[in-house]
C-alpha positions as CSV (number, residue, x, y, z in Angstrom):
1,M,121.4,54.5,71.6
2,S,121.9,58.0,70.3
3,D,123.7,60.5,72.5
4,E,122.3,63.4,70.4
5,T,120.6,66.1,72.6
6,P,117.0,66.5,71.8
7,K,116.0,69.7,70.1
8,G,113.9,72.4,71.8
9,D,113.2,72.9,75.5
10,R,111.1,70.7,78.0
11,I,107.5,71.2,77.5
12,A,106.8,72.4,81.1
13,K,109.4,75.1,80.6
14,V,107.8,76.3,77.2
15,L,104.3,76.4,78.9
16,A,105.8,78.4,81.9
17,R,107.6,80.7,79.5
18,A,104.3,81.3,77.6
19,G,102.6,82.3,80.8
20,V,100.4,79.2,81.1
21,A,101.5,78.3,84.7
22,S,104.6,77.8,86.7
23,R,106.9,74.9,85.6
24,R,105.6,72.6,88.5
25,E,101.9,73.5,87.8
26,A,102.5,72.8,84.2
27,E,104.1,69.5,85.0
28,R,100.7,68.6,87.0
29,M,98.7,69.8,84.2
30,I,100.6,67.5,81.8
31,E,100.2,64.6,84.2
32,A,96.5,65.3,84.4
33,G,96.2,64.9,80.6
34,R,95.3,68.5,79.9
35,V,98.0,69.2,77.3
36,T,98.1,68.1,73.8
37,V,101.2,68.3,71.3
38,N,100.4,68.3,67.6
39,G,96.9,67.0,68.5
40,K,98.3,64.1,70.7
41,R,97.4,64.0,74.5
42,I,100.6,63.7,76.6
43,T,100.9,62.5,80.3
44,S,104.6,62.8,80.9
45,P,106.6,66.1,81.0
46,A,109.7,64.2,79.8
47,L,109.3,65.7,76.3
48,N,111.1,68.5,74.3
49,V,109.3,70.6,72.0
50,T,110.2,73.4,69.3
51,A,108.5,76.4,67.9
52,E,107.3,74.1,65.1
53,D,105.1,72.1,67.5
54,A,101.4,73.0,68.1
55,L,100.6,73.0,71.8
56,S,97.2,73.2,73.4
57,V,95.9,73.3,77.2
58,D,92.3,72.3,77.8
59,G,91.7,72.5,74.0
60,K,93.0,76.1,73.8
61,P,96.0,76.8,71.5
62,V,99.2,78.1,73.5
63,G,100.6,81.0,71.7
64,A,104.3,81.8,71.1
65,P,106.0,83.2,74.3
66,D,105.8,86.9,74.8
67,R,108.7,88.8,76.2
68,A,109.0,88.6,79.9
69,R,106.8,91.3,81.5
70,L,106.0,92.3,85.1
71,W,103.2,94.1,86.7
72,L,102.4,95.7,90.1
73,Y,98.9,95.0,91.4
74,H,97.3,96.4,94.4
75,K,95.4,93.5,95.8
76,P,92.3,94.3,97.6
77,L,91.0,92.5,100.7
78,G,88.8,89.5,100.2
79,L,90.5,88.0,97.1
80,V,92.3,84.5,97.0
81,T,95.6,84.3,95.3
82,S,94.8,81.3,93.2
83,N,93.7,80.4,89.7
84,A,90.6,78.5,91.2
85,D,89.3,78.2,94.8
86,E,87.6,75.1,95.8
87,K,85.2,77.1,98.1
88,G,84.1,79.2,95.3
89,R,85.7,82.4,96.5
90,K,86.5,85.2,94.1
91,T,90.1,85.1,93.2
92,V,92.6,87.8,92.1
93,F,92.5,86.6,88.6
94,D,88.7,87.0,88.5
95,A,89.2,90.6,89.5
96,L,92.0,91.8,87.2
97,P,91.4,94.5,84.6
98,E,90.7,93.5,81.1
99,G,93.4,93.5,78.5
100,L,96.1,91.7,80.5
101,P,97.7,88.6,79.0
102,R,97.6,85.3,81.0
103,V,99.6,86.1,84.2
104,M,100.9,84.4,87.3
105,S,101.4,85.8,90.8
106,V,104.8,86.0,92.3
107,G,104.3,84.6,95.7
108,R,100.8,85.0,97.6
109,L,99.0,87.3,99.7
110,D,96.2,85.6,101.8
111,I,92.6,86.5,101.7
112,N,92.8,88.9,104.7
113,S,96.0,90.7,103.3
114,E,96.2,93.5,100.9
115,G,98.8,95.5,99.1
116,L,101.5,94.9,96.5
117,L,101.3,91.7,94.5
118,L,103.6,91.1,91.5
119,L,102.3,89.4,88.4
120,T,104.1,88.1,85.5
121,N,103.5,86.3,82.2
122,D,106.9,84.5,82.4
123,G,107.4,81.3,84.6
124,G,111.2,81.8,84.8
125,L,110.9,85.2,86.0
126,K,108.3,84.1,88.6
127,R,110.7,81.3,89.9
128,K,113.6,83.8,90.0
129,L,111.6,86.4,92.0
130,E,110.3,83.8,94.5
131,L,113.7,82.2,95.2
132,P,115.0,83.0,98.7
133,S,118.4,83.4,97.2
134,T,117.2,86.6,95.4
135,G,117.4,88.0,98.8
136,W,115.0,90.9,98.3
137,L,113.5,92.7,101.3
138,R,109.6,92.5,101.4
139,K,108.1,95.2,103.6
140,Y,104.6,95.3,105.2
141,R,102.7,97.8,107.3
142,V,101.2,95.8,110.0
143,R,98.4,96.9,112.6
144,V,98.4,94.9,115.8
145,K,96.0,94.9,118.7
146,G,97.4,96.2,121.9
147,A,100.3,98.6,123.0
148,P,103.6,96.7,122.6
149,K,107.0,98.1,123.4
150,T,109.8,97.9,121.0
151,E,111.6,95.2,123.1
152,D,108.7,92.9,122.9
153,F,109.8,92.2,119.3
154,A,113.3,91.0,120.3
155,P,112.5,87.3,119.7
156,L,111.3,88.1,116.1
157,R,114.5,90.2,115.3
158,K,116.5,87.1,116.3
159,G,114.3,84.5,114.5
160,V,111.8,82.2,116.0
161,T,110.7,78.4,115.7
162,I,107.1,77.8,115.6
163,E,105.8,74.3,115.7
164,G,109.1,73.1,114.4
165,E,109.4,75.6,111.4
166,R,112.1,78.0,111.7
167,F,111.4,81.8,110.7
168,Q,114.3,83.8,109.7
169,P,115.1,87.1,111.7
170,M,112.5,90.0,110.8
171,E,113.1,93.6,110.8
172,V,110.5,95.1,113.1
173,V,110.0,98.8,113.9
174,L,107.2,100.1,116.2
175,D,105.9,103.2,114.3
176,R,103.1,104.6,116.4
177,Q,100.2,103.8,118.8
178,Q,96.8,104.6,117.4
179,G,94.1,104.0,120.0
180,A,93.9,100.4,120.9
181,N,96.3,99.4,118.1
182,A,99.8,99.9,117.1
183,W,101.4,100.3,113.7
184,L,104.6,98.5,112.8
185,T,106.8,98.2,109.8
186,V,107.9,94.6,109.1
187,G,110.6,93.4,106.7
188,L,111.2,89.8,105.6
189,R,113.6,88.2,103.1
190,E,111.4,84.9,102.8
191,G,107.7,84.5,102.5
192,K,106.3,81.4,104.3
193,N,102.6,80.9,104.8
194,R,101.0,83.5,107.1
195,E,104.4,84.1,108.4
196,I,103.9,87.6,110.0
197,R,100.5,86.6,111.6
198,R,102.0,83.4,113.1
199,A,105.2,85.2,114.4
200,M,103.1,87.9,116.0
201,G,100.8,85.4,117.6
202,E,103.9,83.7,119.1
203,I,104.5,87.0,121.2
204,G,100.9,87.4,122.0
205,L,99.8,89.9,119.3
206,D,97.0,89.7,117.0
207,V,97.2,91.2,113.5
208,N,94.2,92.9,112.3
209,R,95.6,94.6,109.1
210,L,98.5,93.7,106.8
211,I,99.5,95.6,103.9
212,R,102.6,94.8,101.7
213,V,104.1,98.0,100.5
214,S,107.2,96.8,98.7
215,Y,108.9,93.8,97.1
216,G,112.6,94.6,96.6
217,P,112.9,97.7,94.5
218,F,109.1,97.6,93.5
219,R,106.8,99.8,95.6
220,L,103.1,100.0,96.1
221,N,103.2,103.9,96.3
222,D,99.9,105.5,95.3
223,L,98.5,102.6,93.3
224,K,94.8,102.3,94.3
225,P,93.2,98.8,95.2
226,G,92.5,96.8,92.1
227,E,94.8,98.9,89.9
228,V,97.6,97.4,87.8
229,E,100.7,99.1,86.6
230,E,103.4,97.6,84.3
231,I,107.0,97.9,85.1
232,K,109.0,99.4,82.1
233,P,111.4,97.3,80.2
234,R,114.3,99.4,81.1
235,V,113.7,98.9,84.8
236,L,113.2,95.1,84.3
237,S,116.6,95.1,82.4
238,D,118.3,97.0,85.2
239,Q,117.0,95.1,88.1
240,L,116.7,91.6,86.8
241,G,118.7,91.4,83.6
242,V,115.7,90.7,81.4
243,P,116.7,91.5,77.8
244,L,115.3,94.6,76.3
245,P,112.9,94.1,73.4
246,E,113.7,94.9,69.9
247,G,113.6,98.6,69.4
248,H,114.9,99.5,72.8
249,A,118.2,101.0,72.6
250,Q,120.8,99.9,75.2
251,A,121.6,102.6,77.7
252,K,124.7,104.5,76.9
253,P,127.6,104.3,79.5
254,K,127.8,107.6,81.4
255,P,130.8,109.7,80.2
256,K,133.7,109.8,82.5
257,R,134.3,113.1,84.4
258,P,137.3,114.7,82.9
259,G,140.3,114.9,85.2
260,L,142.3,118.1,86.1
261,R,144.3,119.2,83.2
262,K,148.0,119.6,83.8
263,A,149.5,122.9,83.1
264,P,151.7,122.9,79.9
265,A,155.4,122.8,80.5
266,K,157.3,126.0,80.0
267,P,159.9,126.0,77.3
268,G,163.2,124.8,78.3
269,G,162.0,122.2,80.6
270,A,160.4,122.3,84.1
271,T,161.2,125.2,86.4
272,P,163.7,124.0,88.9
273,R,162.5,124.1,92.5
274,R,163.8,126.7,94.9
275,P,166.0,125.1,97.7
276,R,164.5,125.1,101.1
277,P,166.1,127.5,103.5
278,A,168.3,125.7,106.2
279,P,166.8,125.7,109.7
280,R,168.3,128.4,112.1
281,R,170.4,127.2,114.9
282,K,169.5,128.1,118.4
283,G,172.0,129.9,120.5
């Protein structure tokens, strides 16, 4: 039995790096018999491949992995964040503008939510951004029906348990009342399924609009619904440690501020200090 480490990387990792799907999704595609290596169909992800191997998914060749890239997308209402929908509803990926490579979403926004959705071509970057350990705050503008008071949100600020599922403490700010509705700003550090809607329902409030406005350092700003904007390589490098592509020079270290210059010593050595006068005696 050989102890030699197989060359290359696990095939699911390579497919994720090429933007085909997340690593787990790639493993399911392999088990479903949708992947071939050098013309041979495989059904187990326990395989290492190298750049010399020819990979195909559903009969389409998989190209060499591109550099890791990230896009901001303003998801409109009415789109499902899924590659395919069993009910035939239109998905985010059906609506993306032409010219984008194959991308994956970082997390999800449900069909009735809108706002910032991050897209990436790199499965490793997707996983890194989705991990709770990343600790990035995600902020939402939330409209609820009714006229709540700031103290009504105390349970959510402490964290609640709903149907046996624990929700971590939320940041909740009551911004303003607008007719029969109130606008809130809500911050989360994890993204469970319909978390804000379920948490608000727990304290008797119905959410009738939900817009994600930021994800960590990335902000929606003035991006219009349906628009996409790519994050610059320099920002990716600074925020996530993604290597810069060839041709991008590393940032130069900032010059140190010069300190105060000492006055040159006078010839003959330092000038002796004048003695302090003795204190006067009272009397």
